N, C-alpha and C positions, 0 to 999 in steps of 0.2 A: 380539670377545671374548665367550665364553659368559657367560650371566647368573650362573652359580654362581661362576665365576672372578672376575667383576667384583665380586660381593658380598664374596668372600673378600679381594680386594685392598682394598676399602673398609674392611673390618674391621681389616686389618693397618695401613692408613694411620692409622686412628683410634687404634689402640693405640700406634703410633709417636708420634703427636701428643701423646697423653696422657703417654707416658714422657718426651718432651722437655720438656713443660711442667712435669711433676713435678720432674725433675732440675734444670731451670732455676730453679724456685721454691726448691728446697733450696739451690742455689748462691747465690741472692740473699740468703737468710737467713744463710748462713755468712759472706758478705762483710760484711753490714751489722750482723749480730748474732752476732759470733764467740763461740765457746765454747772455753775453754782445755781442752786435753787433760790428763788426769791424769798425774802423773809416772810414768815407767816403773818397774815393779818395786815399787810401793807397795801396801801393804795396811793394814788397820786403819782409822784415821780419816783422811780426806783433805779438807783445806781448800784451795780454789783459787778464784781470781777468774774471773768470767765473761769479763773482759777485763783484761789486765795494764796497759793504758794507757787512761786515762780523760781525756776532754777537759774543760777548764774549763767549769763550768755543769752537768756531769753528776755522777754519784756512783757509787761502787763497788758492785758486786753480787757476792756470794760464793756458792759452793755448798759445803755440808758433807755429806760422804757417809760413812756407817757401813758398812763392808764386813765387820764382824765379826758374830758370832752373839749378841752382847750388846747391851744398851740403853745408849746414851750419855746420861748424865744431866748436865745443865748447870745452873749456878746462875741464879737469876732476877736479872739485872743491871739491870733497868729503874730509872732512865731511861737507863742506859748501854746500848750495843748488846750483843748476845749474845756478841760476841767482844771480846777486848782489842785496843785500837788504839794503835799507836806511830807517832810521826813519826821519819823517818830523816834524819840529817844526816851528810854525808860519804859516802865510798865504801869498798868492800872491808872489810878487817879493822879499819880505823879508824873505821868508821861508828858513830855514836852513836844509840841509840834512846831516845826520850823518851815515857813513857806519857802518853796524853791522857785527859782526863775532862771531862764536862759534865753539866749538869742540864737543858739546853735541847734540845728536839726540835721539828722542824718539823711532825711528825705524831705522834700518840700512839704510845708505845713498846709493842710487842707482844713479850712474853717468849718465848724459845725455851728450854724446859727439858728436852727429850729428843728423841733421834733413834733411831727403832726400828732393829733389826738389818736390814741390807740397804737401808735407806732413804736417800734424798738429799733435802735441804731447801735452799731458796734463802734466803740472808740478804740482805735488801734494806737497804742502809745509807742510804736516802733520808732518813729522819727526822733523821739527823745530818749532812746535806749541808752545812749552813752552820756548825754548831757545831764539828764535828770536822774536816771536810774543806773548810774555807773558804780554806785556803792551798795554793798550788801546791807540789808536791814529792812525795817518796816516803813511802809509809806501809806499815806491816806490821800485819796482823791475825793474832791467835793464838787458838787454842782456849783458853778460860780454864783457868788452872792448877787450879782446883777441880773441873774436869770429871772424871767417873769412868765407867768401863764396869761395868755391873751385870748379872750373870748371872741366870737364872731362879731360882737358889737364894738370891740375895741377896748373893753374894760380889762384891767390888769389886776392880778392878785399874786401874792407870794406863793411859790411852789411849796408843797408839803409832801412828806413821804420819806423814803430812804435816800437822803441826799448825799451820803458819803459812803465810801467803800475802802477797806483796808487790804493791802497786799504785802506779803512778805517775800523779799528777794533773798533766797538762800544760796549757800555755797553748793556747787555741783559736787556730787559724791565721787569717790575714787574710781568707781566703774565708769561713770560718765566722763571723767577726766582722761582715763586711759583710752576709752572708746574714741574720744575726740583726737587725742594725740596720735593714735595708731591708724585710725580709719578716716574720720571725718575731715581732719585738716589735710592729710595727703591727697585725698580725693578732690576736695574743693580746690586746692592749689593746682592740681593737675588739670582740673576743669578750666581754671583761669589761664594756665599755660596754653592749652589747646585754643581757647578763645583769642589769646593774644596773637596767634598766627593764622587764625581762621578769617576768611573774608567777612568784613563787617562785624568782627568779634561775635560771630553767630553762636547764640546759646544752643540752638538746635543741633548744629554740627558738633559742638563740644560735647553735648549729651550723648550723641550717637557714638563718637569716638571713645568717650569714657566708658560707656556701657560695653562696647566691643572689647576694649582692653581688659576690663574686669572679667568678662565672660571667658576670654582666652586664658587669663591667669587662673581661673577656676575650672578650666576645661578638663584637666586630668582628674581632680577629685569628683567632678560632676560625672565624667565618663565612668569612673569606678563605681559610683553610686548607681547609675543607670544599668550597668552590667550586672550589678548585684540584684537589682529589681527584676531583671530579665531572668536570671537564674532561679530566683524565688518563684516567679510566675511559671516557669517550665516545670519546676518541682512540685507545684501546687497539687496536681492530681495524685501524686504519691503521698503527699502530706494529708490530703483529704481522705485517702484510703486508710491511712494509719489512724486518723481520728475516728473513722467509722468502725474500724476493726477493734480498736482498743478503747472505746469510749467509756467502758466500765472499769478500766484499769489505767488511771492517770500516770502512774509511775512507768508502766510499760510503754504508754504512748510517748512520754518524754524521752525514754531511752531509744525508741525506734526513730523518733524525729531527729535526735542527735546523730543517730547512725546515718540517716539519709543526708544530713548536712555534711558529715565527715566524708562519706563515700563520694559525694559529688562536688566537694570543694566549695560549699556554700557557707558564707559567713553572714549570719543574720544582721550583724552591725555594719556590713559593707555599704548598705544603702542609707544608713543613719548617720554614721560618723562624718562622712564628707558633707552631709547636709548641715551638720552642726558647725562645721568650719565655714561653710558658705554664708550662713544666715547673718552673722554680724557684718560681713562685707556687703551683702546685698542691702541690708537695712541701712548701712552707712551711706551707700550710693543713693538710696531713696531719700534720706534726709538732706544729703548734699544737693540733690536736684530740687527738692521741694523748698528748702530754706535758704540755699546758697545762691539762688538766682538773683537776689538783690544784694549786691556786694556791699552796699552802704550799711546793711544790717548784719554783716558777717565779718566785721573787722577783727573780732576776737579770734577768728579761725584762720585769718590770712597771714602767711609768713611775712616777715619784715620787708623783704625785697618786692612784695606786691602791695604794700600798704598804701602807696600813693599813686595808684593808677590814674591815668588821664582819660580813661574810657570806661564804659559800662557795657554789659552784655547787650548784643542785638537780639531782642526777644521775639522778633517776627521771623517765622520759619514756614515756608510754603504758604505764605499769605495768612498765617494764623498767629495770633498773639499767644505765646507760650505761657504767659502769666495768667491767662484766663482759662476756663475749663474746656470750652468747646465740646462739652460732653456728648452732644447728639452726633458728633462725628467720631470721637474716640471710643465712647462706650460700646457701640455696636461692633466696632473694629476689634477692640480688645476681647469682647465676648467671643467673637468668631475665632480669633487667634488662640485664645486659651482653650476653647473647645477642641480645636484641631490638635493642640499639644496633648490634651488629655486622651483624645481618641487614639492617637499614635501610641501613647503609653500603654493602653490596654490591647492594642491591635495584635502585638506579637503573641501574647498568651492565647488570645482567641483563635488566631490562625493555627497555632500549634495544636489546640484541642480539636479543631476541625480536621486537620490533616491526620491526626491519630484516631479520629472517630470517637473521641471520649465523650461520654454523656455525663455531665455533672449530676451529682446526687441533689435532688430538690432541697433536702434539709440543709446540706452544707453549702449549696450554691446560693440560697436565698440571702444569707447575710453578706456574702461576698458581692453579689449583684447590687445590694443596697449600698454598700460602701463605694462601689465603682460608679453608681449613679450619682451619689453625693459628689464625687470628684468630677465626674463627666459633665454634670449639669449645674451643680451647686457652685463650684469654684469659678467658672466663667461668669455666672450671674453676680457673684460677690465682687469680682474684679470690675464688672460693669457698674455696680453701685459705687465702688471707689472712684471710678472715672468722673462721677458727678460731684465728688467731694474735693478733688484735687485739681491743681492747674494742669494745663496741657503738657507742660514740661515733664511732669511725672508720668503722664500717659505715654508720652513719646519714649521715655526710658523703659517703661514696662512693655511697650509694643516691640521695641528693638530687642529687648531681652527675651521675649517670648519667641520671636522669629528665630533667634539664635538657638533657643532651646528646641524648637521644632526641627531645625536642621540636625542638631546633635542627636535627637531621639531617632530620626530617620537613619542616621549612621549606625546607631546601636541596634535598631530593628533589623538591619541587613547583615549584622555580624552573625557568624556561625558559632553560637555558644552552645557547646554540647554538655550534656549531663552524664 
């Protein structure tokens, strides 16, 4: 293949990889962080929930959009939320709405007094998570009756459009309850314990310690998984030869593959099963870091002896506010670290092929190279995109976790694993 054609093909492959990663990332966010579509044919003021169904332990988030050319002026309702909240009893036309009120907030109330023309704002009802939304059931939020649309000349009119939104607060499922009991609660309370003895109750120090403790707890299964991957990589030339030799006889190909696995002590599940064990733990740490940073909104996860703390997390670390994203610092850093980790993952196999003088078959190697490029370039880019979505606390956790993984991969790469 001419050099120009080869370069063009590489560029197209990279573009395809980037497109797949981008679309995959968007799909993940749509699945786990759904956004409700605006009702068809509506205009004026649009109030809608980010999700119409909220699990117990979470809280509703609304969006308020002003599609008019006038300013929406709202009354200052603090300590009540910017919208009127009603509980709903019954179904259909017989449903009864009861107005709710409170003076208690988990976080300081921030007034929302206006929405500019064409603007959209998010209404976070977290401060009223326990006082207004402490009971399972249906709720309705409404734009306050005192709200007005004010033109540049000062003329006022009543707002029209979708001025109410309903949310159902449902019971958490058995899996969610088990996950919280075994993973989320212990990790969050351990994070609180570390912060209680850390200087300034530093959230950053607590996240680093928690991440390292979890990585050490998972060290043996992770090591087992990495060693299994290395064995599979070293055996790959033999497996490729079997596929080439018996491509017309699938049954014989399977028999010879099983024979190679047995002769060289390879368990194809060795690299998968430890990962299945790790994933719930790592996901739990992720959610603890992302959602547990604000203790006032995590009371349902805190053990009784920590329920009445007289302190909150110190969220400034190395001059950065960990509750903000700081994506232009963390995104490039995470991309580089993740790239190094993936590079090390494939380094051992490549070095082995070079030492043995193996020349991979073009047909068999093309698919494998594509997969490796997806991991080598696609995964770091995806992590970089995530860094723009989440607070710096999550990026700090991911960065420390990746650094640990790099060190562990270097240990495995130096091990003499023989086939």
